Every structure is written in structure tokens, then in C-alpha cells.
N, C-alpha and C positions, 0 to 999 in steps of 0.2 A: 058903790062900784066893786069894792072887795067882795061883797055878798054876791054880786052878779057873777064874778069869775068863779067863785066857789060853789055856786048853786048846782043842783042836780041837772039843770038844763045845759050846763056847760059841758059840751061833749068832747073836749080835747084831752081829757085826762089820760086815756089809753095812749094817745099819740105822744103826749109829754113823757109819760112814765117809761115807755118802751124805746124811745128814740135814743140812739147813741150820739147824735149831734146835740149841741148845747142850745136848748130852746128857752125862750123867755117872752114874757109879755110885760111891757112897761107902760106907764101913763105919760101924758104930756108934761107933767110936772117933774119928770126925771127920776121916778122911783120904780123899782121892780115890783110888779103885782103878782107875777107867778114865774117860777123857774122850774125846770125839770131836774130829776136826780143827776143826770149827766153833768149839768152845769154846776150844781152844788159840789159834786165830787171833784170836778176840775179845779174849782177855786178854793175848795176847802172850808167854805163858810156854811153855816146852816141856813135854812130858809129864813128863819127869824132874823138872822144877822143881815142877810141880803136885803130884806124888806125894810129894815130899820133905818137905813141911811140913804142919802141921795146916791144915785149910780156913780156920779162923778167921783165920789170918794174911793171907789174901788178901781178907778182908772189911773194908770201910771201918770204922774204929774205932767210929764212932757207932752202927753197926748191929749190932755183935757181940753185945751183950746180948740184943737182941730176936731175933736169929737163933738164939742158943743156946736160948732158951725154946721156939721152934718146933721146934728139932732134938730136944729132949727129948720132944716129942709124937710124933715119928717113932719114937723108941726105944720108945715105949709103944704102938706099932702104930696111930697115928692119922695118916692121910694128910695131906699138906700141899697146900693149894690157895690160889691167889690171894695168894701172899706175894711182897712185893717187898723187895729190899735192894740195897745197893751193894757192888760189888767194886772193888778198885784194880788197874788194869792194870799191866803191866810198865813202861809209860811214865809211870805216875803218874796217869793220867786215871781218873775215876770212871765206872763202867759200871753202869747200873741193870738189874737182872735181875728177871724175873717168873717165879716158880717154881711147878711142880706136881711133887710127889714122892710116891712110894708105898714104904713099907717092906716088907721081907721078913724077918720075925723069925727064921724057921728058918735063913736064910742069913746073917743079921746084916748085910744090905746095904740100901741105899736106892737106888732107881732114880728119876732126876730129869730133868726137862726145864726149861730156862731160856730164856725169850725176852728178847732185847735190847730194852728199852723206853727206852733212853737218849734217843733223839730225841723220843719222846713226852713224856718228863719235861721235856726242855728247852723244848718248846712249851708245856707246862702252866705251867712257871715263868715263861716269857715272858708268857703270858696273864695270870697272876696279877699280875706286875709291871705290865703295862699297865693292868689293872683298878684296881690300887692307885693308880697315877698318875692315872687318870681320876677316881677317887673323891676324891683329894686336890685335883685341879684343880677338880672340881665344887664342893667345899666352899669353895675360895678364891673361885670365881665367885659362889657364894651370899653369901659375906661381902662381896664387892665390891658385889654388887647392893644389899644392905642399906645399906651405907655410902653408896653413890652416891645412892640414893633418899632417904636421910635428909638428906644434905647438900644435895640439890637442893630439898627442900621449902621451906626458909626463903626462898631467893631467889625462888622461883616465887610463893610466897604474898605476898612483899613486892611483886613486880611487879604482881600482881592488885590488891593494896591501893592501890598508887600510881595505877593506872589508874582505880580507883573514886573516888579523891580528886579527880580532875580535874573541874573545873567547866566543862562544855561550854557553859553559858550565856554565858560570857565570851569564847567563840571565835565569830567571825563568818565566818570563811573556810570555805566548804563543803568544799574539798579537804582542809583540815586536819582537819575533823570526820570526814570519811570515813576518813582515815588512822588517826585515833584509834579509830574503830570497829573497823577491822581489827586494831589493836594489842589492843584489849579482847578480841575474839574469839580472837585467837591466844593471849593470856595465859590466858583461861578454858579453851581447848582444851588448852594445855600442862598446866595444873593438873589437869584431868580425866584426861588420859592418864597423868600421873605417879601420881595416886592409884590408878587402875586397875592400873597396873604394880606398885605397891607391894602392892596386894591380891593380885595374881596370884603374886607372889613368896612371900608369907607364907601363902597358903592351903595347907592340907594336902590338900584334896580333889583328886581326879584331874581333869584337864582335860576328860575325856569327860563327867563328871558336871556340868560347868559349861556344857554346850552349850545355846544358845538358838536360836530361829528368827531368824536375822539377815537383815534385808531389805536387798537390795543398794542400792536407791535411797536408803534412809535413810543408809546408811554413806557412799555417794557424796556426798550433800548435806553431811553433817557434815565430811567430809574436805576437800571443795573450799572450804567456808566457812573452815576453819581455815588454809588456805593461799591465801586469796583474793587477797592482795596479790601473791604470786608468780605466780598464774595471770593476773591482770589485766595484769601487766607482760609476760607472754609471749604474750598474744593467743591463748590456747588456745581451740580450737573442739571441744566435746564432742558426740559422737553416742552416745546411750545407748538401750538397749532391754532392759528387764528383764521384759518381759511373759511370756516363755515359762517363766521360772522366777523368781518374785519374791523368794524367800527360800531359805535353806538352813540346816540345823542346823549351827552352827559356833560358834566363840568370837568374840565381837564385837570384842574388842581385836585379835585376830589379823587379822580382816577389815579393820579400819581400817588396820593396819599394811601389809597387802597393797596396798590401794588407795593409801595415801600413798606408798609406795616406788615403785610402778609409775608413778603420775602424776608424781611428782617427777622420776623418771628421764626420762620423756618430755619434760618441759619443759627439763631440764638438757641433754639430748643431742638437742635439735631441730636440724634442718639450718639453717645460717646463711641468713637471708633468706627462710626458708619458715615460715609460721605453723603451729604444731603442730596436728594433727588427731588426736584420740583417740577411738577407737570402743570402747565397752564394751557387750557384750550377753550375754544368757544363752541357753542351749539345753538341751533335754531330749534325751538320747541313750540309748536302751534303758534307761530308768529312772534314768540317772545325770544329775545336774545339772552343767552346764559353764558356766564364765565365760570368754568370749573377749575378750581385751584386745589392741587393735592401735593402733599409732601410725605416723606417717610420718617418723620421725626418722632419725638417722644410720645406725642398724642396725649390724651387724657381720658379719665373715666367719665363717660357721658352721663351715666346714671347718677353720679355724685355731683358733677360740675356742669352738666349740660345747660341748666337754667341760668347759670352765672357767667357763661362764656363772654357775652357782650356787655356785661355790666361794668360800670366804672370802678377802677382801682381793684379789679380782681386778678390775682396771680395764682397760677396753678403749678408752677415750677420755680425753683430757686434760680435766679439769674441776676447777675450784677447789673444795676441800672434799670431794671424793669420797674415800670410805674403802673402797669395794668391799664394803660390808656389806649394802646394800639387797636385792639379789636372793638373797643367801644367806639372809636372814631370811624372805623371801617363801617360798622352798621349804621351810624348816624349819617355818614355820607350817602349810603345806599338808600336808606329809608326816607331821607329828606327829599329825594327825587322820585319817590313812589315805588322803589324797587324793594326786593326782599333778599335775605340771605339765610341759608341753612348750613348746618355744620354736622359732620359725622366724623367720629374719631374713636380709635381704640388705643389703649396703652401699648407703646412701643411698636405700633403699626402705622402711625402717621395720622394725618388729618385731611379731610376734604371739605372745602367750602364751595357751596353752589350759590352763585349770585344770579338772580333773575332781575333784568332791567325793565323799567316801565316802558310801555309803548308810547312813543311821541310821534305825532303826525308831522 
């Protein structure tokens, strides 16, 4: 049989020698009878070494039983397709091979092609590992969300209760009464936001099913009232025009978060000695609704920081209490519902955010 394979009449030598795939011929007893240079190079063995031992000794131990079962099918004249197993190279490294083999019962031989898919398997394993890590991290974040929201409810409810207990009839100072009114609004707003947040975490419905017609001016008024004390202390001047697009199908809590973070940033990063001016308007552009938000604040260097603006924990100015989270959340809220956001900014000339909302029927 060996002489048959190596005889001058055996016309597969050019095919074997030139192919970049791993080619081999085996017999029904489980030995290599001929291998091409690509195969020997891949495994690191010489032809003599590969011919001297049963094939099973080159196969990774955990894959031997499965390989033997498929080998029996070949002996029974059943071709082998889409089969994967691992070989151990001469250096001890595992090599993943993807096999296609056809038996020749009359000759007692098997003609096989093996593709090296080691790199593909490594990428798959890496992806599985990453997905597993993400699932674990997501579960931890869910648990943290539930714990945090649960632990915050008691002090928030207590704060609201204390504010309600105040007898404003006993207070004669108008400034103090005004401050208490701001405290009450802030406490009520915090409670409402926390309850909505808890509901959003626990709801099993998809966010798309929870979309409502969100009116921009209503959200603007609600947010500015909740942070009225901050705004009054910053002398902010608002210029708003929502006439071109009064509402958009969106998640209301997301929209409140977008307004809150953008407005808070504009007041936090105002230019020293310059009263903040914030312009918020809507536009219709080829059937898509846009929200254009601009301020006259510090701005930032787009060439230097433009690619980092919406990344987590990125801070471009010194500010007490800044966590680098606001713009990250803004983008997440928008893109999670199919929208997009762009930014344009110049140092000491302010920043403009252009939000394009997804079309919803």
C-alpha cells in the first residue's frame, strides 16, 4: 500500500506539495500514509514521526473518543464533513482543525482536508469570555441598582416628610419661605425621580414599548423648577423655542435626565464673570426631529478632547463634584432609542449639542 501511494503513477504530489491547506491520506487502521508540507509545518513533526504512530496519539486526549466515533463512520463509507477536533503540536500547543474527509473503501484509504481554525477558536473563546464577564457585570449592576434604590427611598421619604411638617405660618421672612419652597420642590422632584428610576429598573417591558409623546417645554419647566435654586444663583438666561417640533416619542425619564445634565453642565462650566446664556430649540430636518442645545460657557478643545466627550469618567475642566458621568448618560439615553448626538465646541466660545431623534411610527 505504501508503495502504491509513493509510486510514479500516484498523481497527487503537485496538489499535496502546493496546497496551503493541510492535506493527508490515512488508512483504515488509523495511520497517516501521506501528509503534505503544510500539515507537517503546522504540527511541527516530520513525515517520519507522523507515519510512525497511530493518529490517535497526535489528537488531544479529550477529543480522542469523539474522533474515533467519526472515524468509524468513515470505515462504513460515510464521508466526514464539518468536524472539529484538536491536535497537539510537537511544541505542545493545541491546534484546532476543521475536517472534510472522503473514504475509498476499495483502497482502504481516507482522503482528508483540514483547515487550521485555531485563531478563530481563540477569538470565539475570547468573545465568550467577554460576554460572560459582561453578563456577570450586568447582574452585579442590577443588584447594585436595586440595593441603592432601596436604601435611598427611606432617607428621601424622610426628607419629604420633614419638609411637609414645617409650619410655614410661623415663618415671617420671605427669603426663608422662598428657600423652603425650593427645598420642597427639590425633595418632591427627588422622590419622583427615584420612584421612576426604581420602576424603570424593575420593569420587564422593553423601553421601546414605554415610549410616550414627550413635550419638550413640559420637561424643560419641570427640570428648571427642580434645580431652581442652582439656576437662580447662576443668573442663567434661557432662550427657548420648541415651536417647530413640540414633542417627540421618547422615554420621559431619559429626556429629563438629558435636560438636567446639559443644563447642570452649562451652569457648572460657565465662564467666570459671564452670565450663562442657554439656547434650546427644536427643528424639523427631512422628517427627523432635532433638539439644538447651545451655551456660551468654557467650551473645550475639540481636536484634543472631541473623541472623549461622551466617554465614561472623562473630565475636561476642574469642578467640585464632577464625576464625568453626565454626558456619558446623555449619549446612552439617546443612542439606546436609536437617536444620535453631535457636539461642536470652541474654547471660551461655548458648546452646541445637536440631538437627532429616531423616527417612530
